[in-house]
MDAnalysis code that builds the backbone (N, CA, C; Angstrom):
import MDAnalysis as mda
import numpy as np

u = mda.Universe.empty(429, n_residues=143, atom_resindex=np.repeat(np.arange(143), 3), trajectory=True)
u.add_TopologyAttr("name", ["N", "CA", "C"] * 143)
u.add_TopologyAttr("resid", np.arange(1, 144))
u.add_TopologyAttr("resname", ["UNK", "UNK", "UNK", "UNK", "UNK", "UNK", "UNK", "UNK", "UNK", "UNK", "UNK", "UNK", "UNK", "UNK", "UNK", "UNK", "UNK", "UNK", "UNK", "UNK", "UNK", "UNK", "UNK", "UNK", "UNK", "UNK", "UNK", "UNK", "UNK", "UNK", "UNK", "UNK", "UNK", "UNK", "UNK", "UNK", "UNK", "UNK", "UNK", "UNK", "UNK", "UNK", "UNK", "UNK", "UNK", "UNK", "UNK", "UNK", "UNK", "UNK", "UNK", "UNK", "UNK", "UNK", "UNK", "UNK", "UNK", "UNK", "UNK", "UNK", "UNK", "UNK", "UNK", "UNK", "UNK", "UNK", "UNK", "UNK", "UNK", "UNK", "UNK", "UNK", "UNK", "UNK", "UNK", "UNK", "UNK", "UNK", "UNK", "UNK", "UNK", "UNK", "UNK", "UNK", "UNK", "UNK", "UNK", "UNK", "UNK", "UNK", "UNK", "UNK", "UNK", "UNK", "UNK", "UNK", "UNK", "UNK", "UNK", "UNK", "UNK", "UNK", "UNK", "UNK", "UNK", "UNK", "UNK", "UNK", "UNK", "UNK", "UNK", "UNK", "UNK", "UNK", "UNK", "UNK", "UNK", "UNK", "UNK", "UNK", "UNK", "UNK", "UNK", "UNK", "UNK", "UNK", "UNK", "UNK", "UNK", "UNK", "UNK", "UNK", "UNK", "UNK", "UNK", "UNK", "UNK", "UNK", "UNK", "UNK", "UNK", "UNK", "UNK"])
u.atoms.positions = np.array([
    [110.436, 102.261, 172.030],
    [110.536, 101.723, 170.569],
    [109.570, 102.527, 169.763],
    [109.683, 102.185, 168.498],
    [108.794, 102.748, 167.408],
    [107.983, 101.639, 166.912],
    [106.922, 102.158, 166.317],
    [106.039, 101.301, 165.647],
    [105.883, 101.771, 164.198],
    [106.185, 100.820, 163.319],
    [106.015, 101.052, 161.949],
    [104.612, 100.670, 161.325],
    [104.398, 101.414, 160.454],
    [102.923, 101.043, 159.654],
    [103.211, 101.330, 158.202],
    [102.757, 100.621, 157.328],
    [102.747, 100.897, 155.935],
    [101.585, 101.949, 155.493],
    [101.921, 103.040, 154.790],
    [100.944, 104.036, 154.152],
    [101.419, 104.701, 153.039],
    [100.478, 105.175, 152.297],
    [100.927, 105.919, 150.979],
    [101.031, 107.429, 151.299],
    [102.291, 107.935, 151.190],
    [102.453, 109.310, 151.489],
    [102.708, 110.155, 150.125],
    [102.124, 109.594, 149.064],
    [102.395, 110.324, 147.744],
    [101.044, 110.093, 146.972],
    [100.697, 111.170, 146.344],
    [99.628, 111.272, 145.483],
    [99.666, 112.289, 144.393],
    [98.801, 112.186, 143.399],
    [98.901, 113.156, 142.332],
    [97.634, 113.896, 142.351],
    [97.683, 115.292, 142.231],
    [96.549, 116.227, 142.441],
    [96.561, 116.952, 141.373],
    [95.426, 117.708, 141.121],
    [95.330, 118.679, 139.869],
    [95.803, 120.143, 140.391],
    [96.842, 120.438, 139.839],
    [97.306, 121.818, 140.101],
    [96.707, 122.915, 139.142],
    [97.090, 124.038, 139.353],
    [96.471, 125.214, 138.516],
    [96.685, 125.017, 136.968],
    [97.775, 124.535, 136.586],
    [98.118, 124.360, 135.145],
    [98.481, 122.770, 134.702],
    [98.738, 122.117, 135.642],
    [99.109, 120.552, 135.444],
    [98.854, 119.730, 136.580],
    [98.920, 118.269, 136.376],
    [99.054, 117.511, 137.542],
    [100.258, 117.853, 138.361],
    [100.185, 117.545, 139.654],
    [101.256, 117.834, 140.441],
    [101.368, 116.449, 141.349],
    [102.642, 116.111, 141.497],
    [102.903, 114.842, 142.547],
    [103.218, 115.585, 144.025],
    [102.301, 115.056, 144.912],
    [102.492, 115.532, 146.242],
    [102.894, 114.456, 147.213],
    [103.915, 114.708, 148.095],
    [104.295, 113.926, 149.039],
    [104.495, 114.589, 150.369],
    [104.670, 113.765, 151.330],
    [104.761, 114.329, 152.712],
    [105.657, 113.385, 153.465],
    [106.522, 114.064, 154.372],
    [107.413, 113.410, 155.316],
    [106.715, 113.774, 156.580],
    [106.707, 112.727, 157.526],
    [106.185, 113.077, 158.689],
    [104.760, 112.446, 158.974],
    [103.752, 113.098, 159.395],
    [102.410, 112.476, 159.723],
    [101.631, 112.664, 158.474],
    [100.950, 111.522, 158.078],
    [100.232, 111.559, 156.894],
    [99.105, 112.394, 156.926],
    [98.351, 112.333, 158.024],
    [97.009, 113.265, 158.071],
    [97.394, 114.711, 157.967],
    [98.554, 115.149, 157.902],
    [98.840, 116.506, 157.765],
    [98.804, 116.959, 156.206],
    [98.884, 115.983, 155.335],
    [99.049, 116.290, 153.986],
    [97.840, 117.201, 153.505],
    [96.573, 116.645, 153.631],
    [95.471, 117.468, 153.094],
    [95.362, 118.797, 153.772],
    [95.354, 119.069, 155.057],
    [95.283, 120.621, 155.510],
    [96.456, 121.451, 155.047],
    [97.695, 120.733, 155.016],
    [98.790, 121.599, 154.470],
    [98.677, 121.875, 152.921],
    [98.070, 121.051, 152.088],
    [97.850, 121.305, 150.587],
    [96.792, 122.332, 150.517],
    [95.827, 122.325, 151.462],
    [94.754, 123.155, 151.319],
    [95.160, 124.640, 151.662],
    [96.066, 124.707, 152.747],
    [96.655, 126.057, 153.071],
    [97.557, 126.503, 152.043],
    [98.384, 125.479, 151.413],
    [99.519, 126.226, 150.577],
    [98.824, 126.722, 149.276],
    [97.686, 125.991, 148.855],
    [96.984, 126.418, 147.671],
    [97.910, 126.831, 146.462],
    [98.828, 126.034, 146.137],
    [99.703, 126.241, 144.947],
    [100.347, 127.560, 145.135],
    [101.049, 127.908, 146.223],
    [101.876, 129.143, 146.247],
    [100.930, 130.380, 146.489],
    [99.745, 130.129, 146.788],
    [98.813, 131.218, 147.140],
    [98.059, 130.855, 148.624],
    [99.113, 130.875, 149.639],
    [98.549, 130.485, 150.990],
    [97.407, 131.131, 151.390],
    [96.484, 130.312, 152.037],
    [95.087, 130.644, 152.513],
    [95.082, 130.797, 153.945],
    [95.152, 132.083, 154.569],
    [95.168, 132.139, 156.143],
    [96.428, 131.681, 156.651],
    [96.289, 131.420, 157.969],
    [97.500, 130.961, 158.585],
    [97.919, 129.721, 158.435],
    [99.235, 129.402, 158.571],
    [99.728, 128.110, 158.492],
    [99.078, 127.267, 159.561],
    [98.777, 125.887, 159.218],
    [98.173, 125.007, 160.309],
    [98.925, 124.972, 161.523],
    [98.197, 125.038, 162.537],
    [98.840, 125.114, 163.979],
    [99.873, 123.996, 164.160],
    [99.741, 122.783, 163.547],
    [100.703, 121.698, 163.903],
    [102.126, 122.046, 163.146],
    [102.098, 122.856, 162.151],
    [103.435, 123.250, 161.539],
    [104.146, 124.187, 162.639],
    [103.581, 124.647, 163.506],
    [104.183, 125.487, 164.575],
    [104.813, 124.669, 165.809],
    [104.677, 123.309, 165.635],
    [104.965, 122.422, 166.870],
    [106.182, 121.602, 166.334],
    [106.633, 120.716, 167.304],
    [107.718, 119.804, 166.950],
    [107.023, 118.612, 166.160],
    [105.829, 118.619, 165.970],
    [105.160, 117.676, 165.242],
    [104.821, 118.022, 163.728],
    [105.645, 118.941, 163.221],
    [105.382, 119.401, 161.908],
    [105.727, 118.438, 160.853],
    [105.183, 118.545, 159.630],
    [105.603, 117.759, 158.448],
    [106.028, 118.430, 157.378],
    [106.737, 117.820, 156.365],
    [107.318, 118.607, 155.260],
    [106.431, 118.099, 153.986],
    [105.841, 119.090, 153.339],
    [105.000, 118.741, 152.234],
    [105.928, 119.090, 151.000],
    [105.906, 118.159, 149.955],
    [106.736, 118.249, 148.713],
    [105.872, 118.301, 147.625],
    [106.000, 119.324, 146.784],
    [105.058, 119.189, 145.518],
    [106.104, 119.172, 144.359],
    [106.019, 118.243, 143.417],
    [106.828, 118.183, 142.311],
    [106.004, 118.341, 141.013],
    [106.518, 119.295, 140.134],
    [105.670, 119.696, 138.966],
    [106.362, 118.986, 137.770],
    [105.644, 118.733, 136.644],
    [106.200, 118.167, 135.412],
    [107.432, 118.884, 134.845],
    [107.718, 120.088, 135.135],
    [108.929, 120.823, 134.760],
    [110.169, 120.534, 135.445],
    [109.997, 119.886, 136.672],
    [111.030, 119.619, 137.446],
    [111.163, 120.565, 138.749],
    [110.327, 121.505, 138.754],
    [110.368, 122.424, 139.899],
    [109.803, 121.610, 141.103],
    [110.423, 121.836, 142.252],
    [110.029, 121.099, 143.429],
    [109.795, 122.100, 144.373],
    [108.623, 122.322, 145.057],
    [108.292, 123.286, 146.188],
    [108.389, 122.364, 147.557],
    [108.997, 122.923, 148.415],
    [109.129, 122.447, 149.712],
    [108.420, 123.272, 150.808],
    [107.627, 122.762, 151.645],
    [107.002, 123.466, 152.659],
    [107.314, 122.884, 153.975],
    [108.061, 123.611, 154.820],
    [108.495, 123.027, 156.214],
    [107.919, 123.715, 157.339],
    [108.518, 123.712, 158.528],
    [107.966, 124.177, 159.734],
    [107.603, 125.787, 159.657],
    [106.542, 126.131, 160.288],
    [106.143, 127.364, 160.285],
    [105.805, 128.053, 158.930],
    [105.615, 127.072, 158.008],
    [105.315, 127.539, 156.579],
    [106.541, 127.960, 155.833],
    [107.750, 127.738, 156.244],
    [108.911, 128.027, 155.597],
    [108.867, 127.286, 154.173],
    [109.065, 128.011, 153.186],
    [109.025, 127.514, 151.827],
    [110.228, 127.818, 150.902],
    [110.586, 126.765, 150.234],
    [111.701, 127.040, 149.274],
    [111.429, 126.197, 148.101],
    [112.092, 126.577, 147.060],
    [112.048, 125.725, 145.600],
    [113.302, 125.201, 145.200],
    [113.202, 124.009, 144.580],
    [114.447, 123.397, 144.069],
    [114.241, 123.166, 142.655],
    [115.300, 123.221, 141.860],
    [115.245, 122.738, 140.528],
    [115.549, 121.306, 140.447],
    [114.560, 120.474, 140.436],
    [114.716, 118.976, 140.497],
    [115.674, 118.498, 139.308],
    [115.785, 119.304, 138.262],
    [116.717, 118.873, 137.188],
    [118.232, 119.021, 137.331],
    [118.575, 119.710, 138.528],
    [119.932, 119.827, 138.815],
    [120.149, 119.095, 140.159],
    [121.266, 118.341, 140.090],
    [121.641, 117.582, 141.355],
    [120.625, 116.519, 141.734],
    [120.700, 116.075, 143.131],
    [119.738, 115.181, 143.546],
    [119.450, 115.453, 144.985],
    [118.387, 115.044, 145.364],
    [117.755, 115.567, 146.735],
    [116.923, 114.387, 147.408],
    [116.904, 114.493, 148.782],
    [116.124, 113.450, 149.375],
    [115.570, 113.959, 150.614],
    [114.453, 113.595, 151.030],
    [113.829, 114.095, 152.309],
    [113.338, 112.838, 153.160],
    [113.170, 113.111, 154.293],
    [112.598, 112.066, 155.262],
    [113.615, 111.423, 156.103],
    [113.200, 110.317, 156.845],
    [113.994, 109.602, 157.775],
    [115.307, 109.076, 157.197],
    [115.306, 108.532, 155.961],
    [116.566, 107.806, 155.385],
    [117.257, 108.826, 154.372],
    [117.088, 110.075, 154.543],
    [117.650, 110.972, 153.478],
    [119.329, 110.929, 153.594],
    [119.973, 110.754, 154.513],
    [121.367, 110.825, 154.537],
    [121.748, 109.371, 153.789],
    [121.160, 108.350, 154.001],
    [121.454, 107.140, 153.286],
    [121.192, 107.293, 151.754],
    [119.957, 107.811, 151.500],
    [119.607, 108.019, 150.108],
    [120.641, 108.824, 149.369],
    [120.902, 110.046, 150.053],
    [121.962, 111.051, 149.382],
    [123.295, 110.497, 149.270],
    [123.784, 109.677, 150.150],
    [125.102, 108.944, 149.980],
    [124.920, 107.974, 148.801],
    [123.962, 107.084, 148.625],
    [123.770, 106.275, 147.539],
    [123.820, 107.075, 146.249],
    [123.146, 108.138, 146.073],
    [123.091, 108.811, 144.848],
    [124.378, 109.477, 144.638],
    [125.218, 109.992, 145.601],
    [126.359, 110.528, 145.531],
    [127.427, 109.655, 144.825],
    [127.239, 108.332, 144.890],
    [128.000, 107.333, 144.289],
    [127.467, 106.639, 142.999],
    [126.427, 107.315, 142.648],
    [125.788, 107.020, 141.247],
    [124.568, 106.191, 141.103],
    [123.955, 105.965, 142.381],
    [122.678, 105.151, 142.438],
    [121.481, 106.101, 141.849],
    [120.642, 105.472, 141.248],
    [119.266, 106.167, 140.927],
    [118.558, 106.435, 142.080],
    [117.564, 107.240, 141.799],
    [116.611, 107.735, 143.025],
    [116.025, 106.322, 143.614],
    [115.611, 105.468, 142.605],
    [114.839, 104.203, 143.157],
    [115.764, 103.348, 143.894],
    [116.988, 103.090, 143.506],
    [118.005, 102.556, 144.176],
    [118.413, 103.037, 145.433],
    [118.455, 104.401, 145.489],
    [118.699, 105.070, 146.723],
    [117.668, 104.992, 147.836],
    [116.384, 105.042, 147.366],
    [115.262, 104.776, 148.385],
    [115.351, 103.363, 148.779],
    [115.560, 102.352, 148.009],
    [115.745, 100.853, 148.408],
    [116.841, 100.766, 149.448],
    [117.908, 101.450, 149.208],
    [119.006, 101.278, 149.970],
    [118.741, 101.986, 151.408],
    [118.126, 103.123, 151.481],
    [117.624, 103.803, 152.746],
    [116.664, 102.834, 153.317],
    [115.816, 102.153, 152.689],
    [114.734, 101.283, 153.374],
    [115.674, 100.106, 154.052],
    [116.584, 99.742, 153.460],
    [117.414, 98.458, 154.028],
    [118.250, 99.005, 155.046],
    [118.772, 100.183, 155.059],
    [119.868, 100.442, 156.029],
    [119.474, 101.577, 157.100],
    [118.373, 102.111, 156.919],
    [117.913, 103.194, 157.921],
    [116.884, 102.559, 158.841],
    [117.052, 102.907, 160.178],
    [116.170, 102.132, 161.195],
    [114.858, 102.728, 160.966],
    [114.589, 103.854, 160.500],
    [113.235, 104.411, 160.506],
    [112.536, 104.303, 159.129],
    [113.133, 103.475, 158.279],
    [112.451, 103.331, 156.888],
    [112.266, 101.865, 156.741],
    [111.685, 101.451, 155.462],
    [111.519, 100.093, 155.259],
    [110.105, 99.540, 155.077],
    [109.135, 100.267, 154.902],
    [107.902, 99.744, 154.533],
    [107.331, 99.715, 153.240],
    [108.277, 99.824, 152.291],
    [108.076, 100.015, 150.957],
    [107.938, 101.475, 150.450],
    [107.677, 101.685, 149.203],
    [107.674, 103.090, 148.770],
    [106.780, 103.187, 147.520],
    [106.239, 104.395, 147.254],
    [105.526, 104.576, 145.963],
    [106.343, 105.487, 145.148],
    [106.133, 105.394, 143.781],
    [106.969, 106.301, 142.846],
    [106.072, 106.818, 141.863],
    [106.425, 108.011, 141.433],
    [105.744, 108.674, 140.315],
    [106.760, 109.188, 139.403],
    [106.585, 108.979, 138.032],
    [107.662, 109.564, 137.082],
    [107.017, 110.811, 136.509],
    [107.721, 111.937, 136.912],
    [107.303, 113.233, 136.488],
    [107.027, 113.483, 135.001],
    [107.795, 112.846, 134.084],
    [107.623, 112.900, 132.788],
    [106.384, 112.305, 132.261],
    [105.895, 111.354, 133.112],
    [104.505, 110.705, 132.708],
    [103.388, 111.060, 133.686],
    [103.336, 112.139, 134.363],
    [102.405, 112.630, 135.398],
    [101.033, 112.615, 134.722],
    [100.856, 112.966, 133.528],
    [99.603, 112.879, 132.988],
    [98.932, 111.622, 132.779],
    [99.697, 110.483, 132.985],
    [99.115, 109.101, 132.890],
    [98.478, 108.663, 134.313],
    [98.824, 109.397, 135.338],
    [98.345, 108.906, 136.766],
    [97.018, 109.643, 137.102],
    [96.180, 108.774, 137.669],
    [94.868, 109.213, 138.202],
    [94.898, 110.488, 139.179],
    [94.058, 111.211, 139.130],
    [93.997, 112.368, 140.172],
    [93.483, 111.650, 141.418],
    [94.120, 111.971, 142.611],
    [93.677, 111.311, 143.832],
    [93.516, 112.312, 144.980],
    [92.508, 111.987, 145.769],
    [92.126, 112.723, 146.889],
    [93.048, 112.546, 148.077],
    [93.804, 113.482, 148.589],
    [94.769, 113.402, 149.583],
    [94.145, 112.963, 150.994],
    [92.765, 113.255, 151.100],
    [92.213, 113.015, 152.178],
    [91.704, 111.421, 152.183],
    [91.769, 110.760, 151.216],
    [91.481, 109.439, 151.114],
    [92.691, 108.417, 151.197],
    [93.881, 108.860, 151.369],
    [95.049, 108.127, 151.604],
    [95.026, 107.355, 152.745],
])
């Protein structure tokens, strides 16, 4: 069986030019070392060793412009224009994408995934990118 626990996997950090919303799917304690390594598109050294195992985590950085950077296993990185289409990551992504495909907002899609995906459902945190300057800076090591 699985054990569920509630934790915050979303925070706001100071990027080079603006605040940035940072989220992680997978293991929470991977957020700070991944963020330190990624260094806002200027990787420092080698990708953390856990990213080269089956226990890797997905780091997601969302900027006020709508740009989304995604860092996956082995440091594979891609960018998405968050202003076009819709996207979801994590355990309930298929349910969330299905909900958005029939017109649900992102928030309703996450609520739907929490209700219908076996590996979701302990609540969620939300950041509005257009209002990112209103959120306090957080230390990802303190989540």
